mmCIF file of the N, C-alpha and C atoms, coordinates in Angstrom:
data_MODEL
# 
_entry.id   MODEL 
# 
loop_
_atom_site.group_PDB 
_atom_site.id 
_atom_site.type_symbol 
_atom_site.label_atom_id 
_atom_site.label_alt_id 
_atom_site.label_comp_id 
_atom_site.label_asym_id 
_atom_site.label_entity_id 
_atom_site.label_seq_id 
_atom_site.pdbx_PDB_ins_code 
_atom_site.Cartn_x 
_atom_site.Cartn_y 
_atom_site.Cartn_z 
_atom_site.occupancy 
_atom_site.B_iso_or_equiv 
_atom_site.pdbx_formal_charge 
_atom_site.auth_seq_id 
_atom_site.auth_comp_id 
_atom_site.auth_asym_id 
_atom_site.auth_atom_id 
_atom_site.pdbx_PDB_model_num 
ATOM 1   N N  . MET A 1 1  ? -5.977 -14.625 -36.935 1.00 0.00 ? 1  MET A N  1 
ATOM 2   C CA . MET A 1 1  ? -5.031 -13.551 -36.865 1.00 0.00 ? 1  MET A CA 1 
ATOM 3   C C  . MET A 1 1  ? -4.154 -13.566 -38.096 1.00 0.00 ? 1  MET A C  1 
ATOM 4   N N  . ALA A 1 2  ? -3.728 -12.429 -38.474 1.00 0.00 ? 2  ALA A N  1 
ATOM 5   C CA . ALA A 1 2  ? -2.852 -12.334 -39.637 1.00 0.00 ? 2  ALA A CA 1 
ATOM 6   C C  . ALA A 1 2  ? -1.438 -12.695 -39.234 1.00 0.00 ? 2  ALA A C  1 
ATOM 7   N N  . ASP A 1 3  ? -0.747 -13.398 -40.110 1.00 0.00 ? 3  ASP A N  1 
ATOM 8   C CA . ASP A 1 3  ? 0.631  -13.778 -39.859 1.00 0.00 ? 3  ASP A CA 1 
ATOM 9   C C  . ASP A 1 3  ? 1.531  -12.648 -40.321 1.00 0.00 ? 3  ASP A C  1 
ATOM 10  N N  . SER A 1 4  ? 2.157  -11.953 -39.365 1.00 0.00 ? 4  SER A N  1 
ATOM 11  C CA . SER A 1 4  ? 2.977  -10.797 -39.728 1.00 0.00 ? 4  SER A CA 1 
ATOM 12  C C  . SER A 1 4  ? 4.437  -11.179 -39.942 1.00 0.00 ? 4  SER A C  1 
ATOM 13  N N  . GLY A 1 5  ? 4.810  -12.403 -39.598 1.00 0.00 ? 5  GLY A N  1 
ATOM 14  C CA . GLY A 1 5  ? 6.177  -12.837 -39.783 1.00 0.00 ? 5  GLY A CA 1 
ATOM 15  C C  . GLY A 1 5  ? 7.112  -12.399 -38.678 1.00 0.00 ? 5  GLY A C  1 
ATOM 16  N N  . VAL A 1 6  ? 6.578  -11.840 -37.601 1.00 0.00 ? 6  VAL A N  1 
ATOM 17  C CA . VAL A 1 6  ? 7.410  -11.398 -36.483 1.00 0.00 ? 6  VAL A CA 1 
ATOM 18  C C  . VAL A 1 6  ? 7.320  -12.440 -35.389 1.00 0.00 ? 6  VAL A C  1 
ATOM 19  N N  . ASN A 1 7  ? 8.460  -12.920 -34.952 1.00 0.00 ? 7  ASN A N  1 
ATOM 20  C CA . ASN A 1 7  ? 8.498  -13.904 -33.870 1.00 0.00 ? 7  ASN A CA 1 
ATOM 21  C C  . ASN A 1 7  ? 8.765  -13.185 -32.548 1.00 0.00 ? 7  ASN A C  1 
ATOM 22  N N  . VAL A 1 8  ? 7.822  -13.282 -31.650 1.00 0.00 ? 8  VAL A N  1 
ATOM 23  C CA . VAL A 1 8  ? 7.935  -12.636 -30.351 1.00 0.00 ? 8  VAL A CA 1 
ATOM 24  C C  . VAL A 1 8  ? 8.065  -13.738 -29.309 1.00 0.00 ? 8  VAL A C  1 
ATOM 25  N N  . PRO A 1 9  ? 9.028  -13.630 -28.400 1.00 0.00 ? 9  PRO A N  1 
ATOM 26  C CA . PRO A 1 9  ? 9.142  -14.658 -27.361 1.00 0.00 ? 9  PRO A CA 1 
ATOM 27  C C  . PRO A 1 9  ? 7.907  -14.652 -26.465 1.00 0.00 ? 9  PRO A C  1 
ATOM 28  N N  . SER A 1 10 ? 7.567  -15.820 -25.981 1.00 0.00 ? 10 SER A N  1 
ATOM 29  C CA . SER A 1 10 ? 6.338  -15.952 -25.210 1.00 0.00 ? 10 SER A CA 1 
ATOM 30  C C  . SER A 1 10 ? 6.483  -15.497 -23.769 1.00 0.00 ? 10 SER A C  1 
ATOM 31  N N  . GLY A 1 11 ? 7.654  -15.119 -23.346 1.00 0.00 ? 11 GLY A N  1 
ATOM 32  C CA . GLY A 1 11 ? 7.845  -14.657 -21.976 1.00 0.00 ? 11 GLY A CA 1 
ATOM 33  C C  . GLY A 1 11 ? 8.165  -15.818 -21.063 1.00 0.00 ? 11 GLY A C  1 
ATOM 34  N N  . PHE A 1 12 ? 7.884  -15.646 -19.815 1.00 0.00 ? 12 PHE A N  1 
ATOM 35  C CA . PHE A 1 12 ? 8.237  -16.657 -18.833 1.00 0.00 ? 12 PHE A CA 1 
ATOM 36  C C  . PHE A 1 12 ? 7.083  -17.610 -18.549 1.00 0.00 ? 12 PHE A C  1 
ATOM 37  N N  . GLY A 1 13 ? 5.930  -17.351 -19.046 1.00 0.00 ? 13 GLY A N  1 
ATOM 38  C CA . GLY A 1 13 ? 4.801  -18.266 -18.880 1.00 0.00 ? 13 GLY A CA 1 
ATOM 39  C C  . GLY A 1 13 ? 4.378  -18.475 -17.448 1.00 0.00 ? 13 GLY A C  1 
ATOM 40  N N  . GLY A 1 14 ? 4.513  -17.455 -16.614 1.00 0.00 ? 14 GLY A N  1 
ATOM 41  C CA . GLY A 1 14 ? 4.090  -17.569 -15.218 1.00 0.00 ? 14 GLY A CA 1 
ATOM 42  C C  . GLY A 1 14 ? 5.114  -18.242 -14.337 1.00 0.00 ? 14 GLY A C  1 
ATOM 43  N N  . LEU A 1 15 ? 6.317  -18.442 -14.810 1.00 0.00 ? 15 LEU A N  1 
ATOM 44  C CA . LEU A 1 15 ? 7.333  -19.110 -14.006 1.00 0.00 ? 15 LEU A CA 1 
ATOM 45  C C  . LEU A 1 15 ? 8.021  -18.173 -13.025 1.00 0.00 ? 15 LEU A C  1 
ATOM 46  N N  . VAL A 1 16 ? 7.866  -16.876 -13.220 1.00 0.00 ? 16 VAL A N  1 
ATOM 47  C CA . VAL A 1 16 ? 8.464  -15.911 -12.310 1.00 0.00 ? 16 VAL A CA 1 
ATOM 48  C C  . VAL A 1 16 ? 7.542  -15.745 -11.115 1.00 0.00 ? 16 VAL A C  1 
ATOM 49  N N  . LYS A 1 17 ? 8.095  -15.966 -9.933  1.00 0.00 ? 17 LYS A N  1 
ATOM 50  C CA . LYS A 1 17 ? 7.291  -15.829 -8.718  1.00 0.00 ? 17 LYS A CA 1 
ATOM 51  C C  . LYS A 1 17 ? 7.838  -14.661 -7.910  1.00 0.00 ? 17 LYS A C  1 
ATOM 52  N N  . PHE A 1 18 ? 6.993  -13.672 -7.698  1.00 0.00 ? 18 PHE A N  1 
ATOM 53  C CA . PHE A 1 18 ? 7.379  -12.532 -6.899  1.00 0.00 ? 18 PHE A CA 1 
ATOM 54  C C  . PHE A 1 18 ? 7.017  -12.806 -5.453  1.00 0.00 ? 18 PHE A C  1 
ATOM 55  N N  . LYS A 1 19 ? 7.878  -12.394 -4.571  1.00 0.00 ? 19 LYS A N  1 
ATOM 56  C CA . LYS A 1 19 ? 7.607  -12.589 -3.152  1.00 0.00 ? 19 LYS A CA 1 
ATOM 57  C C  . LYS A 1 19 ? 6.512  -11.616 -2.735  1.00 0.00 ? 19 LYS A C  1 
ATOM 58  N N  . GLU A 1 20 ? 5.360  -12.145 -2.376  1.00 0.00 ? 20 GLU A N  1 
ATOM 59  C CA . GLU A 1 20 ? 4.210  -11.292 -2.079  1.00 0.00 ? 20 GLU A CA 1 
ATOM 60  C C  . GLU A 1 20 ? 4.265  -10.712 -0.676  1.00 0.00 ? 20 GLU A C  1 
ATOM 61  N N  . GLU A 1 21 ? 4.830  -11.445 0.257   1.00 0.00 ? 21 GLU A N  1 
ATOM 62  C CA . GLU A 1 21 ? 4.905  -10.947 1.617   1.00 0.00 ? 21 GLU A CA 1 
ATOM 63  C C  . GLU A 1 21 ? 6.361  -10.769 2.000   1.00 0.00 ? 21 GLU A C  1 
ATOM 64  N N  . TYR A 1 22 ? 6.614  -9.684  2.677   1.00 0.00 ? 22 TYR A N  1 
ATOM 65  C CA . TYR A 1 22 ? 7.964  -9.406  3.116   1.00 0.00 ? 22 TYR A CA 1 
ATOM 66  C C  . TYR A 1 22 ? 7.899  -8.919  4.553   1.00 0.00 ? 22 TYR A C  1 
ATOM 67  N N  . PRO A 1 23 ? 8.934  -9.141  5.319   1.00 0.00 ? 23 PRO A N  1 
ATOM 68  C CA . PRO A 1 23 ? 8.896  -8.683  6.716   1.00 0.00 ? 23 PRO A CA 1 
ATOM 69  C C  . PRO A 1 23 ? 8.921  -7.162  6.777   1.00 0.00 ? 23 PRO A C  1 
ATOM 70  N N  . SER A 1 24 ? 8.010  -6.619  7.537   1.00 0.00 ? 24 SER A N  1 
ATOM 71  C CA . SER A 1 24 ? 7.901  -5.167  7.662   1.00 0.00 ? 24 SER A CA 1 
ATOM 72  C C  . SER A 1 24 ? 8.468  -4.721  8.998   1.00 0.00 ? 24 SER A C  1 
ATOM 73  N N  . LYS A 1 25 ? 9.016  -3.527  9.012   1.00 0.00 ? 25 LYS A N  1 
ATOM 74  C CA . LYS A 1 25 ? 9.526  -2.977  10.263  1.00 0.00 ? 25 LYS A CA 1 
ATOM 75  C C  . LYS A 1 25 ? 8.388  -2.492  11.145  1.00 0.00 ? 25 LYS A C  1 
ATOM 76  N N  . PHE A 1 26 ? 7.262  -2.128  10.531  1.00 0.00 ? 26 PHE A N  1 
ATOM 77  C CA . PHE A 1 26 ? 6.113  -1.625  11.262  1.00 0.00 ? 26 PHE A CA 1 
ATOM 78  C C  . PHE A 1 26 ? 4.970  -2.618  11.119  1.00 0.00 ? 26 PHE A C  1 
ATOM 79  N N  . ASN A 1 27 ? 4.603  -3.259  12.211  1.00 0.00 ? 27 ASN A N  1 
ATOM 80  C CA . ASN A 1 27 ? 3.459  -4.172  12.206  1.00 0.00 ? 27 ASN A CA 1 
ATOM 81  C C  . ASN A 1 27 ? 2.334  -3.515  12.991  1.00 0.00 ? 27 ASN A C  1 
ATOM 82  N N  . LEU A 1 28 ? 1.440  -2.831  12.278  1.00 0.00 ? 28 LEU A N  1 
ATOM 83  C CA . LEU A 1 28 ? 0.348  -2.114  12.911  1.00 0.00 ? 28 LEU A CA 1 
ATOM 84  C C  . LEU A 1 28 ? -0.978 -2.783  12.591  1.00 0.00 ? 28 LEU A C  1 
ATOM 85  N N  . LYS A 1 29 ? -1.814 -2.835  13.587  1.00 0.00 ? 29 LYS A N  1 
ATOM 86  C CA . LYS A 1 29 ? -3.165 -3.358  13.385  1.00 0.00 ? 29 LYS A CA 1 
ATOM 87  C C  . LYS A 1 29 ? -4.060 -2.215  12.917  1.00 0.00 ? 29 LYS A C  1 
ATOM 88  N N  . PRO A 1 30 ? -5.151 -2.534  12.241  1.00 0.00 ? 30 PRO A N  1 
ATOM 89  C CA . PRO A 1 30 ? -6.072 -1.467  11.799  1.00 0.00 ? 30 PRO A CA 1 
ATOM 90  C C  . PRO A 1 30 ? -6.623 -0.641  12.954  1.00 0.00 ? 30 PRO A C  1 
ATOM 91  N N  . THR A 1 31 ? -6.793 -1.240  14.116  1.00 0.00 ? 31 THR A N  1 
ATOM 92  C CA . THR A 1 31 ? -7.309 -0.473  15.256  1.00 0.00 ? 31 THR A CA 1 
ATOM 93  C C  . THR A 1 31 ? -6.296 0.583   15.698  1.00 0.00 ? 31 THR A C  1 
ATOM 94  N N  . HIS A 1 32 ? -5.004 0.277   15.587  1.00 0.00 ? 32 HIS A N  1 
ATOM 95  C CA . HIS A 1 32 ? -3.990 1.271   15.936  1.00 0.00 ? 32 HIS A CA 1 
ATOM 96  C C  . HIS A 1 32 ? -4.067 2.473   14.998  1.00 0.00 ? 32 HIS A C  1 
ATOM 97  N N  . ILE A 1 33 ? -4.302 2.223   13.739  1.00 0.00 ? 33 ILE A N  1 
ATOM 98  C CA . ILE A 1 33 ? -4.398 3.305   12.758  1.00 0.00 ? 33 ILE A CA 1 
ATOM 99  C C  . ILE A 1 33 ? -5.605 4.187   13.071  1.00 0.00 ? 33 ILE A C  1 
ATOM 100 N N  . VAL A 1 34 ? -6.739 3.569   13.370  1.00 0.00 ? 34 VAL A N  1 
ATOM 101 C CA . VAL A 1 34 ? -7.960 4.329   13.669  1.00 0.00 ? 34 VAL A CA 1 
ATOM 102 C C  . VAL A 1 34 ? -7.759 5.176   14.918  1.00 0.00 ? 34 VAL A C  1 
ATOM 103 N N  . VAL A 1 35 ? -7.166 4.608   15.959  1.00 0.00 ? 35 VAL A N  1 
ATOM 104 C CA . VAL A 1 35 ? -6.921 5.358   17.200  1.00 0.00 ? 35 VAL A CA 1 
ATOM 105 C C  . VAL A 1 35 ? -5.966 6.516   16.931  1.00 0.00 ? 35 VAL A C  1 
ATOM 106 N N  . PHE A 1 36 ? -4.937 6.287   16.134  1.00 0.00 ? 36 PHE A N  1 
ATOM 107 C CA . PHE A 1 36 ? -3.984 7.345   15.811  1.00 0.00 ? 36 PHE A CA 1 
ATOM 108 C C  . PHE A 1 36 ? -4.660 8.495   15.071  1.00 0.00 ? 36 PHE A C  1 
ATOM 109 N N  . ILE A 1 37 ? -5.541 8.175   14.127  1.00 0.00 ? 37 ILE A N  1 
ATOM 110 C CA . ILE A 1 37 ? -6.259 9.207   13.384  1.00 0.00 ? 37 ILE A CA 1 
ATOM 111 C C  . ILE A 1 37 ? -7.186 9.986   14.308  1.00 0.00 ? 37 ILE A C  1 
ATOM 112 N N  . ILE A 1 38 ? -7.870 9.296   15.215  1.00 0.00 ? 38 ILE A N  1 
ATOM 113 C CA . ILE A 1 38 ? -8.756 9.978   16.166  1.00 0.00 ? 38 ILE A CA 1 
ATOM 114 C C  . ILE A 1 38 ? -7.954 10.912  17.062  1.00 0.00 ? 38 ILE A C  1 
ATOM 115 N N  . LEU A 1 39 ? -6.773 10.472  17.498  1.00 0.00 ? 39 LEU A N  1 
ATOM 116 C CA . LEU A 1 39 ? -5.931 11.336  18.321  1.00 0.00 ? 39 LEU A CA 1 
ATOM 117 C C  . LEU A 1 39 ? -5.476 12.575  17.558  1.00 0.00 ? 39 LEU A C  1 
ATOM 118 N N  . ILE A 1 40 ? -5.170 12.434  16.302  1.00 0.00 ? 40 ILE A N  1 
ATOM 119 C CA . ILE A 1 40 ? -4.782 13.593  15.492  1.00 0.00 ? 40 ILE A CA 1 
ATOM 120 C C  . ILE A 1 40 ? -5.947 14.569  15.360  1.00 0.00 ? 40 ILE A C  1 
ATOM 121 N N  . ILE A 1 41 ? -7.157 14.042  15.145  1.00 0.00 ? 41 ILE A N  1 
ATOM 122 C CA . ILE A 1 41 ? -8.341 14.899  15.025  1.00 0.00 ? 41 ILE A CA 1 
ATOM 123 C C  . ILE A 1 41 ? -8.597 15.634  16.343  1.00 0.00 ? 41 ILE A C  1 
ATOM 124 N N  . LEU A 1 42 ? -8.490 14.926  17.472  1.00 0.00 ? 42 LEU A N  1 
ATOM 125 C CA . LEU A 1 42 ? -8.700 15.565  18.771  1.00 0.00 ? 42 LEU A CA 1 
ATOM 126 C C  . LEU A 1 42 ? -7.634 16.619  19.049  1.00 0.00 ? 42 LEU A C  1 
ATOM 127 N N  . PHE A 1 43 ? -6.405 16.349  18.660  1.00 0.00 ? 43 PHE A N  1 
ATOM 128 C CA . PHE A 1 43 ? -5.332 17.327  18.832  1.00 0.00 ? 43 PHE A CA 1 
ATOM 129 C C  . PHE A 1 43 ? -5.602 18.575  18.007  1.00 0.00 ? 43 PHE A C  1 
ATOM 130 N N  . ARG A 1 44 ? -6.099 18.384  16.796  1.00 0.00 ? 44 ARG A N  1 
ATOM 131 C CA . ARG A 1 44 ? -6.421 19.522  15.921  1.00 0.00 ? 44 ARG A CA 1 
ATOM 132 C C  . ARG A 1 44 ? -7.568 20.353  16.499  1.00 0.00 ? 44 ARG A C  1 
ATOM 133 N N  . ILE A 1 45 ? -8.563 19.701  17.055  1.00 0.00 ? 45 ILE A N  1 
ATOM 134 C CA . ILE A 1 45 ? -9.685 20.415  17.673  1.00 0.00 ? 45 ILE A CA 1 
ATOM 135 C C  . ILE A 1 45 ? -9.201 21.187  18.897  1.00 0.00 ? 45 ILE A C  1 
ATOM 136 N N  . ALA A 1 46 ? -8.327 20.561  19.698  1.00 0.00 ? 46 ALA A N  1 
ATOM 137 C CA . ALA A 1 46 ? -7.807 21.224  20.886  1.00 0.00 ? 46 ALA A CA 1 
ATOM 138 C C  . ALA A 1 46 ? -6.976 22.435  20.493  1.00 0.00 ? 46 ALA A C  1 
ATOM 139 N N  . LEU A 1 47 ? -6.206 22.344  19.438  1.00 0.00 ? 47 LEU A N  1 
ATOM 140 C CA . LEU A 1 47 ? -5.437 23.493  18.978  1.00 0.00 ? 47 LEU A CA 1 
ATOM 141 C C  . LEU A 1 47 ? -6.366 24.623  18.567  1.00 0.00 ? 47 LEU A C  1 
ATOM 142 N N  . GLY A 1 48 ? -7.452 24.304  17.908  1.00 0.00 ? 48 GLY A N  1 
ATOM 143 C CA . GLY A 1 48 ? -8.391 25.322  17.490  1.00 0.00 ? 48 GLY A CA 1 
ATOM 144 C C  . GLY A 1 48 ? -9.089 26.000  18.651  1.00 0.00 ? 48 GLY A C  1 
ATOM 145 N N  . MET A 1 49 ? -9.284 25.278  19.750  1.00 0.00 ? 49 MET A N  1 
ATOM 146 C CA . MET A 1 49 ? -9.961 25.842  20.904  1.00 0.00 ? 49 MET A CA 1 
ATOM 147 C C  . MET A 1 49 ? -9.027 26.700  21.767  1.00 0.00 ? 49 MET A C  1 
ATOM 148 N N  . PHE A 1 50 ? -7.794 26.254  21.959  1.00 0.00 ? 50 PHE A N  1 
ATOM 149 C CA . PHE A 1 50 ? -6.890 26.926  22.890  1.00 0.00 ? 50 PHE A CA 1 
ATOM 150 C C  . PHE A 1 50 ? -5.965 27.941  22.246  1.00 0.00 ? 50 PHE A C  1 
ATOM 151 N N  . VAL A 1 51 ? -5.676 27.787  20.984  1.00 0.00 ? 51 VAL A N  1 
ATOM 152 C CA . VAL A 1 51 ? -4.759 28.705  20.300  1.00 0.00 ? 51 VAL A CA 1 
ATOM 153 C C  . VAL A 1 51 ? -5.563 29.524  19.309  1.00 0.00 ? 51 VAL A C  1 
ATOM 154 N N  . LYS A 1 52 ? -5.580 30.841  19.543  1.00 0.00 ? 52 LYS A N  1 
ATOM 155 C CA . LYS A 1 52 ? -6.345 31.683  18.619  1.00 0.00 ? 52 LYS A CA 1 
ATOM 156 C C  . LYS A 1 52 ? -5.497 32.772  18.057  1.00 0.00 ? 52 LYS A C  1 
# 
């Protein structure tokens, strides 16, 4: 590499640790999400059948 004469700090070198997990107000399982989506689809179909 060419020496440009610019000194750049090397940063923190991986010493910064970000908290990867945090307590959530909503703890939903994937099955709850799938059931909720199916209910929305069924509600939409029912609206299409009964409301014209």
